[in-house]
DOBARO-485859 format. One record per residue (C-alpha): x, y negated, z; residue number from 1; residue in three letters. Coordinates in steps of 0.25 Angstrom, whole numbers, padded with zeros to 4 digits. Each point is the difference from the previous one (the first is absolute). Last residue first. Layout:
<recs>
X, Y, Z, NUM, ALA
...
</recs>
This chain:
<recs>
-0072, 0065, 0159, 289, UNK
-0007, -0010, -0009, 288, UNK
-0012, -0006, 0008, 287, UNK
0004, -0014, -0003, 286, UNK
0006, -0002, -0014, 285, UNK
0016, 0003, -0002, 284, UNK
0008, -0011, -0003, 283, UNK
0009, 0002, 0012, 282, UNK
0004, 0014, -0004, 281, UNK
0002, 0009, 0013, 280, UNK
-0012, 0009, -0003, 279, UNK
0004, 0002, -0014, 278, UNK
-0008, -0006, -0012, 277, UNK
-0007, 0006, -0011, 276, UNK
-0011, -0009, -0007, 275, UNK
0008, -0011, -0008, 274, UNK
-0007, -0006, -0013, 273, UNK
0006, 0005, -0012, 272, UNK
-0001, -0007, -0014, 271, UNK
0002, 0011, -0011, 270, UNK
0007, -0006, -0012, 269, UNK
-0005, 0006, -0013, 268, UNK
0011, 0005, -0010, 267, UNK
-0002, -0006, -0014, 266, UNK
0015, -0003, -0001, 265, UNK
-0002, -0015, -0001, 264, UNK
-0009, 0001, 0012, 263, UNK
0011, 0007, 0008, 262, UNK
0010, -0011, -0003, 261, UNK
-0011, -0010, 0003, 260, UNK
-0002, 0007, 0014, 259, UNK
0015, 0001, 0002, 258, UNK
0003, -0015, -0004, 257, UNK
-0012, -0004, 0009, 256, UNK
0004, 0007, 0013, 255, UNK
0010, -0010, 0006, 254, UNK
-0008, -0012, -0004, 253, UNK
-0013, 0006, 0006, 252, UNK
0001, -0006, 0014, 251, UNK
0005, 0008, 0012, 250, UNK
-0004, -0006, 0013, 249, UNK
-0006, -0013, -0006, 248, UNK
-0008, 0007, -0010, 247, UNK
-0008, 0008, 0011, 246, UNK
-0004, 0015, 0001, 245, UNK
0012, 0004, -0008, 244, UNK
-0002, 0010, -0011, 243, UNK
0007, 0014, 0000, 242, UNK
0004, 0003, -0014, 241, UNK
-0003, 0014, -0007, 240, UNK
0004, 0001, -0015, 239, UNK
-0010, 0010, -0006, 238, UNK
0001, 0011, -0011, 237, UNK
0015, 0001, -0002, 236, UNK
0003, 0011, -0011, 235, UNK
0005, 0014, 0000, 234, UNK
0010, 0008, -0008, 233, UNK
0010, 0002, 0012, 232, UNK
0011, -0009, -0004, 231, UNK
-0009, -0011, -0007, 230, UNK
-0009, 0000, 0012, 229, UNK
0012, -0002, 0009, 228, UNK
0005, -0011, -0008, 227, UNK
-0013, -0008, 0001, 226, UNK
0000, 0002, 0015, 225, UNK
0014, -0005, 0001, 224, UNK
-0004, -0012, -0009, 223, UNK
-0011, -0003, 0009, 222, UNK
0008, 0001, 0013, 221, UNK
0010, -0009, -0006, 220, UNK
-0010, -0011, -0002, 219, UNK
-0007, 0002, 0013, 218, UNK
0013, 0001, 0008, 217, UNK
0005, -0012, -0007, 216, UNK
-0012, -0009, 0003, 215, UNK
0002, 0004, 0015, 214, UNK
-0007, 0009, 0010, 213, UNK
0004, -0003, 0014, 212, UNK
-0014, 0001, 0005, 211, UNK
-0001, 0015, -0004, 210, UNK
0013, 0003, -0007, 209, UNK
-0007, 0004, -0014, 208, UNK
-0002, 0009, -0012, 207, UNK
-0013, 0006, -0002, 206, UNK
0000, 0005, -0014, 205, UNK
-0011, 0010, -0003, 204, UNK
0004, 0011, -0009, 203, UNK
-0008, 0008, -0009, 202, UNK
-0007, 0013, -0003, 201, UNK
0008, 0009, 0010, 200, UNK
-0001, 0015, -0002, 199, UNK
-0007, 0008, 0011, 198, UNK
0010, 0011, 0005, 197, UNK
0001, -0009, 0013, 196, UNK
0014, 0006, 0003, 195, UNK
0005, -0002, -0015, 194, UNK
-0006, -0014, 0000, 193, UNK
0007, -0003, 0013, 192, UNK
0012, 0004, -0005, 191, UNK
0001, -0005, -0013, 190, UNK
-0005, -0015, 0004, 189, UNK
0010, 0001, 0012, 188, UNK
0012, 0004, -0010, 187, UNK
-0004, -0010, -0010, 186, UNK
0001, -0011, 0011, 185, UNK
0013, 0005, 0005, 184, UNK
0006, -0001, -0013, 183, UNK
-0006, -0013, -0004, 182, UNK
0004, -0007, 0012, 181, UNK
-0006, -0004, 0014, 180, UNK
-0009, 0011, 0000, 179, UNK
0004, 0007, 0013, 178, UNK
0005, -0013, 0007, 177, UNK
-0013, -0007, -0002, 176, UNK
0001, -0013, -0008, 175, UNK
-0004, 0006, -0014, 174, UNK
-0014, 0002, 0006, 173, UNK
-0008, 0010, -0009, 172, UNK
-0014, 0006, 0002, 171, UNK
-0001, 0013, -0009, 170, UNK
-0015, 0000, -0004, 169, UNK
-0009, 0012, -0002, 168, UNK
-0013, -0002, -0007, 167, UNK
-0010, 0012, 0002, 166, UNK
-0007, 0007, -0012, 165, UNK
-0008, 0007, 0010, 164, UNK
0005, 0014, -0004, 163, UNK
0014, -0004, 0001, 162, UNK
-0002, -0006, 0014, 161, UNK
-0009, 0012, 0004, 160, UNK
0011, 0011, -0005, 159, UNK
0011, -0007, 0007, 158, UNK
-0007, 0000, 0013, 157, UNK
0012, 0006, 0009, 156, UNK
0010, -0007, -0010, 155, UNK
-0005, -0014, 0004, 154, UNK
0003, 0003, 0015, 153, UNK
0014, 0005, -0005, 152, UNK
0002, -0015, -0003, 151, UNK
0004, -0003, 0014, 150, UNK
0012, 0009, -0001, 149, UNK
0004, -0006, -0014, 148, UNK
0001, -0014, 0005, 147, UNK
-0011, -0008, 0009, 146, UNK
-0013, 0005, 0004, 145, UNK
-0011, -0003, -0011, 144, UNK
-0011, -0010, 0002, 143, UNK
-0012, 0006, -0008, 142, UNK
-0011, -0009, -0006, 141, UNK
-0013, 0006, -0002, 140, UNK
-0012, -0004, -0008, 139, UNK
-0015, 0003, 0000, 138, UNK
-0011, 0005, -0008, 137, UNK
0006, 0012, -0006, 136, UNK
0002, 0007, 0013, 135, UNK
0009, 0012, -0002, 134, UNK
0013, -0005, 0003, 133, UNK
-0004, -0006, 0012, 132, UNK
-0005, 0013, 0004, 131, UNK
0014, 0006, 0001, 130, UNK
0004, -0010, 0011, 129, UNK
-0011, 0004, 0009, 128, UNK
0009, 0012, 0004, 127, UNK
0008, -0009, 0009, 126, UNK
0015, 0000, -0001, 125, UNK
0009, 0006, 0011, 124, UNK
0015, -0004, -0002, 123, UNK
0001, -0003, 0015, 122, UNK
0001, -0014, 0008, 121, UNK
0000, 0001, 0014, 120, UNK
0006, -0013, 0004, 119, UNK
-0012, -0007, -0006, 118, UNK
-0003, -0006, -0014, 117, UNK
-0008, 0011, -0006, 116, UNK
-0004, 0010, 0010, 115, UNK
-0007, 0008, -0010, 114, UNK
0003, -0005, -0014, 113, UNK
-0007, -0013, -0005, 112, UNK
-0013, -0002, -0008, 111, UNK
-0005, -0014, 0001, 110, UNK
-0012, -0004, -0007, 109, UNK
-0001, -0014, -0006, 108, UNK
-0012, -0008, 0004, 107, UNK
0008, -0013, 0001, 106, UNK
-0001, 0000, 0015, 105, UNK
0005, 0014, -0001, 104, UNK
0013, -0004, -0007, 103, UNK
0002, -0013, 0010, 102, UNK
-0001, 0009, 0012, 101, UNK
0008, 0012, -0005, 100, UNK
0012, -0009, -0005, 99, UNK
0010, 0008, 0009, 98, UNK
-0007, 0014, -0006, 97, UNK
0007, -0003, -0012, 96, UNK
0013, 0002, 0007, 95, UNK
0012, -0009, 0001, 94, UNK
0007, 0009, 0010, 93, UNK
-0003, 0014, 0004, 92, UNK
0007, 0005, -0012, 91, UNK
-0001, 0015, -0006, 90, UNK
-0014, 0004, -0002, 89, UNK
-0003, -0012, -0008, 88, UNK
-0013, 0003, -0008, 87, UNK
-0007, -0012, 0006, 86, UNK
-0013, 0002, -0009, 85, UNK
-0007, -0012, -0004, 84, UNK
-0015, 0002, -0004, 83, UNK
-0008, -0009, -0009, 82, UNK
-0015, -0002, -0004, 81, UNK
0001, -0008, -0012, 80, UNK
0000, -0015, -0004, 79, UNK
0006, -0008, 0011, 78, UNK
0007, 0012, 0006, 77, UNK
0009, 0000, -0011, 76, UNK
0007, -0012, 0005, 75, UNK
0002, 0004, 0014, 74, UNK
0005, 0014, -0005, 73, UNK
0010, -0007, -0008, 72, UNK
0005, -0009, 0011, 71, UNK
0000, 0012, 0009, 70, UNK
0008, 0009, -0010, 69, UNK
0010, -0012, -0003, 68, UNK
0003, -0003, 0015, 67, UNK
0002, 0015, 0002, 66, UNK
0009, 0003, -0012, 65, UNK
0010, -0011, 0004, 64, UNK
0013, 0006, -0004, 63, UNK
0005, 0003, 0014, 62, UNK
0000, 0015, -0002, 61, UNK
0002, 0003, -0014, 60, UNK
-0012, 0001, -0009, 59, UNK
-0014, 0005, -0001, 58, UNK
-0013, -0007, -0003, 57, UNK
-0012, 0008, -0005, 56, UNK
-0012, -0004, -0007, 55, UNK
-0013, 0008, -0001, 54, UNK
-0012, -0007, -0008, 53, UNK
0008, -0007, -0011, 52, UNK
-0006, -0009, -0011, 51, UNK
0003, -0013, 0008, 50, UNK
0014, 0004, 0003, 49, UNK
0006, 0000, -0014, 48, UNK
-0008, -0012, -0003, 47, UNK
0007, -0007, 0012, 46, UNK
-0004, -0005, 0013, 45, UNK
-0010, -0011, -0005, 44, UNK
-0008, 0012, -0007, 43, UNK
-0002, 0006, 0014, 42, UNK
-0008, -0012, 0003, 41, UNK
-0002, -0011, 0011, 40, UNK
0014, 0000, 0005, 39, UNK
0002, -0003, 0014, 38, UNK
-0002, -0015, 0004, 37, UNK
0012, -0007, 0002, 36, UNK
-0007, -0013, -0002, 35, UNK
0007, -0002, -0014, 34, UNK
-0003, 0014, -0004, 33, UNK
0007, 0013, 0005, 32, UNK
0004, 0009, -0011, 31, UNK
0004, -0003, -0014, 30, UNK
0010, -0012, -0004, 29, UNK
0000, -0008, -0013, 28, UNK
0011, -0010, -0003, 27, UNK
0000, -0015, 0003, 26, UNK
-0001, 0003, 0014, 25, UNK
-0007, -0009, 0009, 24, UNK
0000, -0001, 0016, 23, UNK
-0011, -0007, 0008, 22, UNK
-0004, 0012, 0007, 21, UNK
0009, 0012, -0003, 20, UNK
0005, 0007, -0013, 19, UNK
-0009, -0007, -0009, 18, UNK
-0008, 0010, -0010, 17, UNK
0000, 0002, -0015, 16, UNK
-0009, 0011, -0005, 15, UNK
0008, 0012, -0004, 14, UNK
0001, 0003, -0015, 13, UNK
0007, 0015, -0002, 12, UNK
-0005, 0005, -0013, 11, UNK
0001, 0015, -0001, 10, UNK
0008, 0012, 0004, 9, UNK
-0002, 0012, 0008, 8, UNK
0012, 0006, 0005, 7, UNK
0006, 0012, -0007, 6, UNK
0004, 0011, 0010, 5, UNK
0014, 0000, 0006, 4, UNK
0009, 0012, -0005, 3, UNK
0005, 0007, 0012, 2, UNK
0016, -0001, 0001, 1, UNK
</recs>
C-alpha cells in the first residue's frame, strides 16, 4: 500500500450557517449560507482547501465526486479564477459537463475530454490540462473518474500533480456496494491510490442515499469513514452533506446529530447544493438535458 502524504493541519473553525431558509442548526456548518448562496470564500470550505491551488477528487463510482467537485469549484471561484476538469474518461453519466451552464455563469472554466457526455466518449484528454498546473494565479479542481480505471487519468499527470502540491482526496460513501464495509473500502482506497500513483492526502466522507438518507446513514457513514482513515493511515478532512432547499421538505432534525458529532471531532461539514441531475430527474432545473 502506498503511504499517504501527511495532510496539512491547522485550526478548523467554520462559520455557522443555516441549512436552508428558516432552518437553524446549533452546530456549525460550512458551505451554502441560509439563502443557499454559494460559499463566499475558499476559507469557508476548509482551511485545508483554502490553501490549495490544485485539488483532485477520486473515489469509487457513485461516491459523489462530481457533486463535491462542482460545489467546491463554485466556492473557490468567488475569490480566484477557477477551472474544473472533467477528468472522467470512463462514465458517460453524472459528468461535470452536465453542470456546464451553471459553472460558466459563475465564471468557472470547464475543461472536459473530447466528446465528453456523448455516446462516443473516448479516453482523450485535452492538452490544455497541463497548462492548469503552470498557472500560479488560478485554481483547478479535478473530478476524477470512478475506481482504479478512472484514476489512471491522474497517473498520466503524476509529475504535474506532485510538483504543484495538489491535494488528492478520496471520496467515500459507505452506502455504495463496493465500499459497504471496511475491507471493501480499504481495497478501493488502495487500488485507486495505486492506479493514480498520487497518494491520497485525506478522506471526504459523503455517505448518503440521496433523498432517502437517514440519521442512521449519516452517523454510521461517519464512523465508517473514521474507521477507514484509521486503517489506511489517513484522516477525514471533510464531511459532505446535501442540504434541503426547504425546511419543510427535509428539516435539519435528521442531520443535526451528524453535524454536531462532526463539530465535536473538529471535522468541518461541507453543505452541498445539488447541481448534477439526470435528464429524467423531476427535480432537474429547466434546460437540463
